[in-house]
One Martini backbone bead per residue (centre of mass of N, CA, C, O) as a GRO file, in nm:
protein
  262
    1UNK     BB    1  -0.322  27.341   0.671
    2UNK     BB    2  -0.420  27.221   0.389
    3UNK     BB    3  -0.460  26.935   0.210
    4UNK     BB    4  -0.310  27.026  -0.050
    5UNK     BB    5  -0.046  27.103   0.097
    6UNK     BB    6   0.011  26.835   0.227
    7UNK     BB    7   0.032  26.679  -0.043
    8UNK     BB    8   0.263  26.849  -0.156
    9UNK     BB    9   0.474  26.784   0.057
   10UNK     BB   10   0.485  26.477   0.007
   11UNK     BB   11   0.536  26.491  -0.305
   12UNK     BB   12   0.822  26.638  -0.273
   13UNK     BB   13   0.935  26.377  -0.212
   14UNK     BB   14   1.149  26.138  -0.320
   15UNK     BB   15   1.189  26.001  -0.022
   16UNK     BB   16   1.059  25.800   0.230
   17UNK     BB   17   1.139  25.593   0.521
   18UNK     BB   18   0.858  25.458   0.422
   19UNK     BB   19   0.716  25.196   0.277
   20UNK     BB   20   0.443  25.340   0.170
   21UNK     BB   21   0.625  25.577   0.015
   22UNK     BB   22   0.827  25.431  -0.131
   23UNK     BB   23   0.949  25.465  -0.497
   24UNK     BB   24   1.269  25.499  -0.460
   25UNK     BB   25   1.631  25.486  -0.490
   26UNK     BB   26   1.698  25.711  -0.237
   27UNK     BB   27   1.893  25.894  -0.042
   28UNK     BB   28   1.798  25.949   0.305
   29UNK     BB   29   1.823  26.103   0.581
   30UNK     BB   30   1.801  26.084   0.893
   31UNK     BB   31   1.681  26.209   1.166
   32UNK     BB   32   1.774  26.449   1.346
   33UNK     BB   33   1.807  26.578   1.667
   34UNK     BB   34   1.942  26.836   1.545
   35UNK     BB   35   2.063  27.087   1.371
   36UNK     BB   36   2.368  27.023   1.410
   37UNK     BB   37   2.387  26.743   1.255
   38UNK     BB   38   2.356  26.920   0.974
   39UNK     BB   39   2.444  27.233   1.003
   40UNK     BB   40   2.210  27.444   1.037
   41UNK     BB   41   2.325  27.549   1.330
   42UNK     BB   42   2.493  27.796   1.287
   43UNK     BB   43   2.608  28.100   1.357
   44UNK     BB   44   2.373  28.245   1.208
   45UNK     BB   45   2.142  28.088   1.347
   46UNK     BB   46   2.217  28.197   1.625
   47UNK     BB   47   2.129  28.485   1.569
   48UNK     BB   48   1.835  28.422   1.521
   49UNK     BB   49   1.773  28.276   1.787
   50UNK     BB   50   1.839  28.513   1.979
   51UNK     BB   51   1.647  28.719   1.862
   52UNK     BB   52   1.380  28.562   1.899
   53UNK     BB   53   1.405  28.509   2.204
   54UNK     BB   54   1.412  28.803   2.298
   55UNK     BB   55   1.136  28.890   2.180
   56UNK     BB   56   0.952  28.665   2.313
   57UNK     BB   57   1.053  28.753   2.621
   58UNK     BB   58   1.060  29.090   2.601
   59UNK     BB   59   1.359  29.133   2.482
   60UNK     BB   60   1.470  29.374   2.311
   61UNK     BB   61   1.648  29.467   2.062
   62UNK     BB   62   1.863  29.671   1.948
   63UNK     BB   63   1.868  29.909   1.743
   64UNK     BB   64   1.964  29.986   1.433
   65UNK     BB   65   2.176  30.179   1.302
   66UNK     BB   66   2.190  30.419   1.090
   67UNK     BB   67   2.255  30.386   0.734
   68UNK     BB   68   2.396  30.401   0.437
   69UNK     BB   69   2.214  30.321   0.138
   70UNK     BB   70   2.081  30.174  -0.105
   71UNK     BB   71   1.873  30.025  -0.268
   72UNK     BB   72   1.649  29.806  -0.232
   73UNK     BB   73   1.626  29.485  -0.263
   74UNK     BB   74   1.543  29.242  -0.467
   75UNK     BB   75   1.290  28.954  -0.453
   76UNK     BB   76   1.263  28.825  -0.708
   77UNK     BB   77   1.214  28.511  -0.760
   78UNK     BB   78   1.322  28.211  -0.719
   79UNK     BB   79   1.543  28.005  -0.554
   80UNK     BB   80   1.601  27.833  -0.848
   81UNK     BB   81   1.665  28.062  -1.019
   82UNK     BB   82   1.848  28.220  -1.221
   83UNK     BB   83   2.177  28.360  -1.160
   84UNK     BB   84   2.423  28.555  -1.158
   85UNK     BB   85   2.747  28.517  -1.184
   86UNK     BB   86   2.965  28.675  -0.959
   87UNK     BB   87   2.797  28.810  -0.754
   88UNK     BB   88   2.816  29.025  -0.518
   89UNK     BB   89   2.789  29.061  -0.189
   90UNK     BB   90   2.543  29.234  -0.015
   91UNK     BB   91   2.397  29.477   0.187
   92UNK     BB   92   2.116  29.528   0.300
   93UNK     BB   93   1.887  29.714   0.407
   94UNK     BB   94   1.789  29.860   0.669
   95UNK     BB   95   1.559  29.633   0.830
   96UNK     BB   96   1.588  29.391   0.663
   97UNK     BB   97   1.489  29.029   0.564
   98UNK     BB   98   1.607  29.033   0.289
   99UNK     BB   99   1.726  28.931  -0.048
  100UNK     BB  100   1.973  28.883  -0.299
  101UNK     BB  101   2.047  28.655  -0.505
  102UNK     BB  102   2.372  28.485  -0.582
  103UNK     BB  103   2.217  28.213  -0.656
  104UNK     BB  104   2.023  27.958  -0.728
  105UNK     BB  105   2.183  27.785  -0.500
  106UNK     BB  106   2.336  27.651  -0.183
  107UNK     BB  107   2.240  27.419   0.030
  108UNK     BB  108   2.214  27.150  -0.115
  109UNK     BB  109   2.524  27.112  -0.161
  110UNK     BB  110   2.625  27.159   0.128
  111UNK     BB  111   2.466  26.932   0.269
  112UNK     BB  112   2.556  26.696   0.088
  113UNK     BB  113   2.860  26.723   0.149
  114UNK     BB  114   2.829  26.675   0.470
  115UNK     BB  115   2.661  26.382   0.451
  116UNK     BB  116   2.796  26.223   0.249
  117UNK     BB  117   2.966  25.898   0.171
  118UNK     BB  118   2.905  25.925  -0.136
  119UNK     BB  119   2.863  26.027  -0.453
  120UNK     BB  120   2.572  25.918  -0.481
  121UNK     BB  121   2.459  26.048  -0.225
  122UNK     BB  122   2.518  26.340  -0.301
  123UNK     BB  123   2.333  26.353  -0.545
  124UNK     BB  124   2.072  26.273  -0.402
  125UNK     BB  125   2.071  26.495  -0.184
  126UNK     BB  126   2.068  26.740  -0.366
  127UNK     BB  127   1.796  26.670  -0.493
  128UNK     BB  128   1.631  26.657  -0.233
  129UNK     BB  129   1.679  26.948  -0.132
  130UNK     BB  130   1.586  27.090  -0.394
  131UNK     BB  131   1.294  26.984  -0.377
  132UNK     BB  132   1.223  27.127  -0.111
  133UNK     BB  133   1.284  27.414  -0.210
  134UNK     BB  134   1.078  27.412  -0.442
  135UNK     BB  135   0.828  27.362  -0.267
  136UNK     BB  136   0.845  27.623  -0.109
  137UNK     BB  137   0.822  27.810  -0.352
  138UNK     BB  138   0.543  27.706  -0.441
  139UNK     BB  139   0.392  27.804  -0.188
  140UNK     BB  140   0.448  28.102  -0.227
  141UNK     BB  141   0.316  28.121  -0.508
  142UNK     BB  142   0.032  28.028  -0.420
  143UNK     BB  143   0.011  28.280  -0.210
  144UNK     BB  144   0.151  28.546  -0.337
  145UNK     BB  145   0.452  28.562  -0.232
  146UNK     BB  146   0.754  28.661  -0.161
  147UNK     BB  147   1.063  28.574  -0.168
  148UNK     BB  148   1.348  28.606   0.020
  149UNK     BB  149   1.263  28.559   0.344
  150UNK     BB  150   1.381  28.490   0.647
  151UNK     BB  151   1.138  28.529   0.831
  152UNK     BB  152   0.944  28.334   0.682
  153UNK     BB  153   1.124  28.077   0.693
  154UNK     BB  154   1.157  28.066   1.004
  155UNK     BB  155   0.850  28.054   1.074
  156UNK     BB  156   0.797  27.798   0.915
  157UNK     BB  157   0.980  27.609   1.084
  158UNK     BB  158   0.842  27.661   1.353
  159UNK     BB  159   0.553  27.576   1.281
  160UNK     BB  160   0.627  27.283   1.200
  161UNK     BB  161   0.747  27.197   1.466
  162UNK     BB  162   0.487  27.239   1.624
  163UNK     BB  163   0.305  27.048   1.467
  164UNK     BB  164   0.474  26.792   1.525
  165UNK     BB  165   0.483  26.813   1.838
  166UNK     BB  166   0.143  26.827   1.818
  167UNK     BB  167   0.039  26.611   1.619
  168UNK     BB  168  -0.082  26.828   1.380
  169UNK     BB  169  -0.106  27.104   1.505
  170UNK     BB  170  -0.215  27.406   1.394
  171UNK     BB  171  -0.200  27.716   1.314
  172UNK     BB  172  -0.347  27.990   1.287
  173UNK     BB  173  -0.358  28.257   1.089
  174UNK     BB  174  -0.304  28.459   1.325
  175UNK     BB  175  -0.067  28.315   1.450
  176UNK     BB  176   0.113  28.321   1.201
  177UNK     BB  177   0.120  28.627   1.169
  178UNK     BB  178   0.242  28.683   1.449
  179UNK     BB  179   0.503  28.525   1.414
  180UNK     BB  180   0.611  28.665   1.162
  181UNK     BB  181   0.619  28.951   1.284
  182UNK     BB  182   0.808  28.884   1.517
  183UNK     BB  183   1.052  28.786   1.352
  184UNK     BB  184   1.085  29.041   1.182
  185UNK     BB  185   1.131  29.239   1.416
  186UNK     BB  186   1.381  29.101   1.531
  187UNK     BB  187   1.565  29.118   1.271
  188UNK     BB  188   1.533  29.429   1.210
  189UNK     BB  189   1.668  29.489   1.525
  190UNK     BB  190   1.937  29.324   1.457
  191UNK     BB  191   2.267  29.374   1.429
  192UNK     BB  192   2.382  29.101   1.335
  193UNK     BB  193   2.182  29.046   1.107
  194UNK     BB  194   2.224  29.323   0.950
  195UNK     BB  195   2.529  29.237   0.863
  196UNK     BB  196   2.431  29.050   0.664
  197UNK     BB  197   2.456  28.926   0.365
  198UNK     BB  198   2.319  28.781   0.093
  199UNK     BB  199   2.450  28.504   0.122
  200UNK     BB  200   2.390  28.452   0.422
  201UNK     BB  201   2.081  28.481   0.389
  202UNK     BB  202   2.041  28.255   0.185
  203UNK     BB  203   2.135  28.027   0.367
  204UNK     BB  204   1.921  28.064   0.580
  205UNK     BB  205   1.667  28.041   0.408
  206UNK     BB  206   1.726  27.754   0.295
  207UNK     BB  207   1.758  27.606   0.566
  208UNK     BB  208   1.470  27.665   0.675
  209UNK     BB  209   1.310  27.554   0.435
  210UNK     BB  210   1.417  27.262   0.448
  211UNK     BB  211   1.352  27.188   0.746
  212UNK     BB  212   1.054  27.250   0.727
  213UNK     BB  213   0.990  27.045   0.507
  214UNK     BB  214   1.105  26.789   0.633
  215UNK     BB  215   0.952  26.758   0.905
  216UNK     BB  216   0.663  26.759   0.787
  217UNK     BB  217   0.679  26.553   0.553
  218UNK     BB  218   0.788  26.311   0.714
  219UNK     BB  219   0.562  26.301   0.920
  220UNK     BB  220   0.326  26.262   0.725
  221UNK     BB  221   0.439  26.002   0.600
  222UNK     BB  222   0.458  25.834   0.863
  223UNK     BB  223   0.158  25.845   0.937
  224UNK     BB  224   0.048  25.718   0.676
  225UNK     BB  225   0.240  25.449   0.725
  226UNK     BB  226   0.255  25.375   1.041
  227UNK     BB  227   0.535  25.497   1.160
  228UNK     BB  228   0.614  25.523   1.486
  229UNK     BB  229   0.918  25.558   1.504
  230UNK     BB  230   0.945  25.800   1.309
  231UNK     BB  231   0.742  25.983   1.444
  232UNK     BB  232   0.900  26.008   1.713
  233UNK     BB  233   1.161  26.128   1.595
  234UNK     BB  234   1.028  26.384   1.475
  235UNK     BB  235   0.920  26.493   1.741
  236UNK     BB  236   1.198  26.525   1.871
  237UNK     BB  237   1.307  26.720   1.664
  238UNK     BB  238   1.099  26.943   1.706
  239UNK     BB  239   1.159  26.992   2.000
  240UNK     BB  240   1.461  27.065   1.964
  241UNK     BB  241   1.412  27.315   1.782
  242UNK     BB  242   1.252  27.480   1.984
  243UNK     BB  243   1.467  27.486   2.205
  244UNK     BB  244   1.692  27.614   2.033
  245UNK     BB  245   1.534  27.879   1.965
  246UNK     BB  246   1.420  27.954   2.282
  247UNK     BB  247   1.551  27.809   2.552
  248UNK     BB  248   1.293  27.631   2.615
  249UNK     BB  249   1.052  27.440   2.679
  250UNK     BB  250   0.808  27.353   2.460
  251UNK     BB  251   0.565  27.364   2.671
  252UNK     BB  252   0.603  27.690   2.719
  253UNK     BB  253   0.482  27.757   2.456
  254UNK     BB  254   0.285  28.044   2.324
  255UNK     BB  255   0.050  28.087   2.077
  256UNK     BB  256  -0.029  28.397   1.942
  257UNK     BB  257  -0.136  28.685   1.774
  258UNK     BB  258   0.158  28.814   1.883
  259UNK     BB  259   0.293  28.539   1.921
  260UNK     BB  260   0.539  28.433   2.125
  261UNK     BB  261   0.517  28.296   2.461
  262UNK     BB  262   0.711  28.242   2.803
   0.00000   0.00000   0.00000
């Protein structure tokens, strides 16, 4: 990831709990130890985790049976752009990892509601998570790629966890392409994931985008501020997320141009 994107990630934070970065009084949750502590790793994220782990270890998921579907869903528009209200959640076309947004956003308010201890904290957290989600959308726009792809958001979170776990070591462009293709193949062929409707996929997409933005941005801010305690906590979080995703010690993961092997 180039320096301009690194700077954009840090600038996207409303506030990092590091003295040299803090510029406003906004409540920001401390780093969780695992996805579970924030509710990121819900049942649907478990589906994605199992699917990715099977594919990475060489055990391919059973192909999804063909079924009749309508036209493939549109993926245009940003994650926080207006969307018609009351739109029913539909099941995307077979083999797709994308979705059609059912609302402007879903996870910022859900996460804030689950974490906040006061109404003021809830409002701050919702803005904080929305800012991270907007920043992720801006990155996609800068790269010229379509949003609303669960596979891309999940691989983004994985890559950022790896970078933080390895103290800033980034994947090469080819390694990133291989990871993304591997995750997309896993989800496209997973029966459980393919049964998820648009709303469920949007929740997954936003959850992965937010946690991916959070772990990398907070780590970068902590390093810049010289906050060793926070840096260590975020590295522990990144390790835990890799272990939860793949089910093996993070040290065993090998990122190749064909994806992750272990």
